[in-house]
C-alpha positions in Angstrom: 36.3 -6.3 38.6 38.5 -6.1 41.6 41.0 -3.2 41.5 43.9 -5.4 42.4 43.6 -7.2 39.0 43.9 -3.9 37.0 47.8 -4.0 37.0 47.7 -7.6 35.7 45.4 -6.6 32.9 47.6 -3.6 32.0 50.7 -5.8 31.9 48.9 -8.4 29.7 47.8 -5.6 27.3 51.3 -4.3 27.3 52.7 -7.7 26.5 50.3 -8.0 23.5 51.5 -4.6 22.2 55.1 -5.6 22.8 54.7 -8.7 20.7 52.6 -7.1 18.0 55.0 -4.1 17.3 58.2 -6.1 18.2 59.4 -3.1 20.2 62.4 -4.8 21.6 64.3 -4.9 18.2 64.2 -1.1 18.0 65.9 -0.6 21.4 69.5 -0.2 20.5 71.9 2.6 19.8 72.3 1.5 16.2 68.5 1.8 15.6 68.5 5.2 17.4 71.3 6.4 15.1 69.6 5.0 12.0 66.2 6.5 12.6 67.3 9.7 14.5 66.1 12.2 11.9 62.8 10.4 11.3 62.1 10.3 15.1 63.1 14.0 15.5 60.6 14.9 12.7 57.8 13.0 14.4 58.6 14.8 17.7 58.6 18.2 16.0 55.3 17.4 14.2 53.5 16.2 17.3 55.5 16.8 20.5 52.9 15.8 23.1 51.8 12.6 21.2 55.5 11.7 20.8 56.1 12.2 24.5 53.1 10.0 25.3 54.3 7.2 23.0 57.8 7.5 24.5 56.6 7.2 28.1 54.3 4.2 27.1 57.3 2.5 25.4 59.4 3.1 28.5 56.7 1.6 30.7 56.8 -1.6 28.6 60.6 -1.8 28.8 60.6 -1.6 32.6 57.5 -3.7 33.2 58.9 -6.6 31.1 62.5 -6.1 32.2 63.7 -5.6 28.6 67.5 -4.9 28.2 67.0 -1.4 26.9 66.4 1.0 29.8 69.6 3.0 29.3 69.1 3.2 25.6 65.6 4.5 26.2 66.8 7.1 28.6 69.5 8.3 26.1 66.8 8.3 23.4 64.7 10.6 25.6 67.6 13.1 25.9 68.3 13.0 22.2 64.7 13.5 21.1 63.3 15.8 23.8 66.3 17.4 25.4 68.0 16.7 28.7 65.3 18.1 31.0 62.1 17.0 29.3 63.7 13.7 28.2 64.8 13.0 31.8 61.4 13.8 33.2 59.6 11.6 30.7 62.1 8.7 31.4 61.5 9.1 35.2 57.8 9.0 34.7 57.9 5.9 32.4 60.4 4.1 34.7 58.4 4.8 37.9 55.1 3.7 36.3 56.6 0.6 34.9 58.2 -0.3 38.2 54.9 0.4 40.1 53.0 -1.9 37.7 55.4 -4.7 38.6 55.1 -4.0 42.3 51.3 -4.1 42.0 51.3 -7.2 39.8 53.3 -9.0 42.5 50.3 -8.6 44.8 48.0 -10.5 42.3 47.8 -14.1 41.2 51.2 -13.5 39.5 52.8 -13.1 42.9 53.9 -16.7 43.4 55.5 -16.9 40.0 57.2 -13.5 40.4 58.5 -14.5 43.9 60.5 -17.3 42.2 62.0 -14.7 39.9 63.2 -12.7 42.9 65.1 -15.8 44.2 67.3 -15.8 47.3 68.1 -12.1 46.9 64.9 -11.3 48.8 66.3 -12.7 52.1 69.5 -10.7 51.5 67.5 -7.5 51.2 64.9 -8.3 54.0 66.9 -6.7 56.9 67.4 -3.5 55.1 63.7 -3.0 54.3 62.8 -3.9 57.9 65.1 -1.3 59.3 64.1 1.7 57.1 62.2 0.8 53.9 62.4 4.3 52.3 66.1 4.9 52.9 67.1 1.4 51.9 65.0 1.5 48.7 66.4 4.9 47.9 69.9 3.5 48.1 69.1 0.5 45.9 67.7 2.9 43.3 70.7 5.2 43.4 73.3 2.4 43.3 72.3 -0.8 41.2 73.5 -3.3 43.7 70.8 -5.7 42.6 69.1 -6.0 39.2 66.4 -3.4 38.6 63.7 -6.0 38.1 64.5 -7.6 41.5 64.3 -4.3 43.3 60.9 -3.7 41.7 59.6 -7.0 43.1 61.1 -7.6 46.5 59.4 -4.6 48.3 56.0 -6.0 47.4 56.8 -9.2 49.2 58.2 -7.5 52.3 55.3 -5.3 53.1 56.6 -1.9 51.8 53.7 0.5 51.3 52.9 1.7 47.8 53.5 5.4 48.8 57.0 4.6 50.1 57.7 2.5 47.1 56.7 5.1 44.5 58.4 8.0 46.3 61.7 6.2 46.8 61.7 4.9 43.3 60.9 8.4 41.8 63.6 10.1 43.8 66.2 7.3 43.6 66.2 6.9 39.8 66.4 10.7 39.1 70.2 11.3 39.3 71.3 8.5 37.0 68.4 9.1 34.6 69.2 12.8 34.1 72.9 11.9 33.6 72.0 9.6 30.7 69.4 12.0 29.3 72.1 14.7 29.3 74.4 12.4 27.5 71.7 11.6 25.0 71.1 15.3 24.4 74.7 15.6 23.3 74.6 12.6 21.0 73.1 14.7 18.2 76.4 16.4 17.6 78.2 13.1 17.7 76.0 11.7 15.0 76.4 14.8 12.9 80.2 14.3 12.9 79.7 10.7 11.7 81.0 9.1 14.9 79.5 6.0 16.6 77.4 6.2 19.7 78.6 4.7 22.9 77.5 4.6 26.5 81.0 3.7 27.8 82.0 7.2 28.8 78.8 8.3 30.5 79.3 6.7 34.0 82.7 8.1 34.8 84.4 7.6 38.1 83.3 11.1 39.1 79.7 10.4 38.3 79.8 7.1 40.2 81.4 8.8 43.2 78.6 11.4 43.1 75.9 8.7 43.1 77.7 6.9 45.9 77.7 10.1 47.9 73.9 10.4 47.5 73.5 6.7 48.5 75.5 7.4 51.7 73.2 10.4 52.5 70.2 8.2 52.0 71.6 5.7 54.5 72.2 8.3 57.3 68.7 7.8 58.8 69.3 4.0 59.0 72.7 4.6 60.7 71.2 7.1 63.1 68.4 4.7 64.1 70.9 1.9 64.7 73.2 4.0 66.8 70.3 5.4 68.8 69.0 1.9 69.4 72.3 0.8 70.7 72.6 3.8 73.0 69.2 3.0 74.5 70.0 -0.7 75.0 
């Protein structure tokens, strides 16, 4: 079996599991609040198995672009703590995104290319100038949908090494912010209050992420200025 078909088989297997267990219906703050104690008991009883299941579920959410990434990240913080939960979320998100990237290079590529739509041409110039810095910025600031950013680099010749490294680093800040928020949700539930993500991304947090994005763009700006100086 050719190695390039392995991601496709993994995605198909994941889709079967997704349908069988109906994972999507559990990805909500209400479900998290309702089953919180049961989930915490399972984590306490088998922490490593629970971490493996959490990462696997996160991979499925990202690979199939389910609308539950933020809830999954918050869940990680609530169940495993801000640090461990953030690490597990980054691992799951990076693997899920990488599977989509690799799947785009298989027979699914033409169909996935249609999903990317005209946004690919909008992003082409940025990837041609400095693929790593541009992808890092797109991970830090969600200018385009996460699923589109997972796909487009595969069609524009970005290497797997650059893709994985920029994805890993770029999603870390926001991921740990949401994991930290999740770690504090336990006290909110104990007080009988409702969970909400509304207050997590404050203007200060957005400004911090914007600052990181500007730093990531500095190599691109330097190359452009240096090219103009030479010309």
